[in-house]
C-alpha positions in Angstrom: -34.4 37.8 -37.3 -37.6 37.0 -34.8 -36.8 34.7 -32.0 -39.4 31.9 -31.2 -40.8 31.6 -27.7 -40.0 27.9 -27.0 -42.3 25.6 -25.1 -41.3 22.6 -23.6 -42.3 19.3 -25.9 -43.9 16.2 -24.5 -42.8 12.4 -25.0 -45.2 11.2 -27.7 -44.8 7.7 -25.9 -43.4 8.7 -22.7 -40.5 7.0 -23.1 -37.7 7.7 -19.7 -35.3 10.0 -21.2 -30.8 9.3 -20.7 -30.8 10.1 -17.3 -33.9 8.1 -15.9 -32.5 4.9 -17.7 -29.4 5.7 -16.5 -30.8 5.7 -13.1 -32.8 3.0 -12.9 -30.0 0.7 -14.3 -28.0 1.8 -11.3 -31.3 0.8 -8.9 -31.3 -2.7 -10.6 -27.6 -3.6 -10.5 -28.0 -2.3 -6.3 -31.1 -4.3 -6.0 -29.6 -7.6 -7.5 -26.6 -7.9 -5.4 -28.4 -7.1 -1.9 -30.6 -9.3 -3.1 -27.1 -11.9 -4.0 -25.9 -10.9 -0.5 -29.3 -11.2 1.1 -29.1 -15.0 -0.2 -25.4 -15.3 1.2 -26.8 -14.6 4.3 -24.9 -11.2 4.0 -27.0 -8.3 4.9 -25.4 -6.4 7.3 -24.7 -2.9 6.8 -20.6 -3.8 6.5 -21.7 -5.6 3.3 -23.4 -3.7 1.1 -21.2 -0.9 -0.6 -22.1 2.6 0.0 -20.8 5.5 -2.7 -17.5 6.4 -2.0 -17.1 9.8 0.3 -15.0 12.2 -1.5 -12.2 14.6 0.5 -11.2 18.0 0.5 -7.8 19.0 -0.7 -5.3 18.3 1.7 -7.8 16.2 3.9 -5.9 12.5 2.3 -2.4 14.0 3.1 -2.8 14.7 6.9 -4.8 11.9 7.5 -2.0 9.6 6.2 0.8 12.1 8.2 -1.7 11.2 11.3 -1.2 7.1 10.7 2.1 7.2 10.2 2.7 9.2 13.8 0.5 6.4 15.4 2.9 4.1 13.8 5.3 3.1 15.9 7.5 1.2 13.6 10.4 2.7 11.0 9.7 3.9 7.5 13.3 3.0 6.3 14.2 -0.1 6.7 17.6 -0.3 9.3 19.8 -1.6 7.2 19.7 1.5 4.4 19.3 3.7 6.8 22.8 1.9 8.7 24.1 2.0 5.0 23.1 5.9 4.6 24.7 7.0 7.9 28.1 5.3 7.2 28.1 7.1 3.5 27.0 10.3 4.8 30.4 9.7 7.8 32.4 8.4 5.2 32.0 11.9 3.9 32.0 14.0 6.7 35.3 12.0 7.8 38.5 14.3 7.3 41.3 12.2 9.3 43.0 9.5 8.6 40.8 6.5 10.3 37.3 5.4 9.6 34.7 6.9 12.1 32.9 4.4 14.0 29.4 4.3 15.7 27.6 2.6 17.8 24.5 0.3 16.8 22.3 1.4 19.7 23.6 5.5 18.6 21.9 4.5 14.4 18.7 3.2 16.1 18.6 5.9 18.1 19.1 7.8 15.5 16.6 6.1 13.1 14.2 6.2 15.6 14.8 10.3 16.1 14.5 10.7 12.7 10.9 8.5 11.4 9.5 10.1 14.6 8.7 13.0 12.4 9.6 15.5 15.0 12.5 17.7 13.2 12.5 20.0 16.6 15.0 18.1 18.4 19.1 18.3 17.8 21.3 15.6 17.6 24.7 16.5 18.3 27.6 13.3 17.4 31.1 13.3 19.2 33.7 11.4 17.4 
């Protein structure tokens, strides 16, 4: 079978392509939105939404880790953490008497564990 050389076809009516139509509608909606904002008096760059930048793999997770490390608040609420510590202590108890722990010790334990710094070692003396 013989191959025929293909040449670029010109449109008869110079009609825009699908891609050009999509781009034109996008630009028009952006213009409409900007004109509505300027009518409201909101023309500063913070009110005009730009396209969202995509992050590389793992970049979002690292950003979240940094946010939690910078933040000083506790990751686990106090009461559920206390119940967890109490449950672990009950399972580790070998004697007949229940183990007791001071509230400041639980707070210190929770502060250390929520830091994310697992290099510190904690030793309990009952």
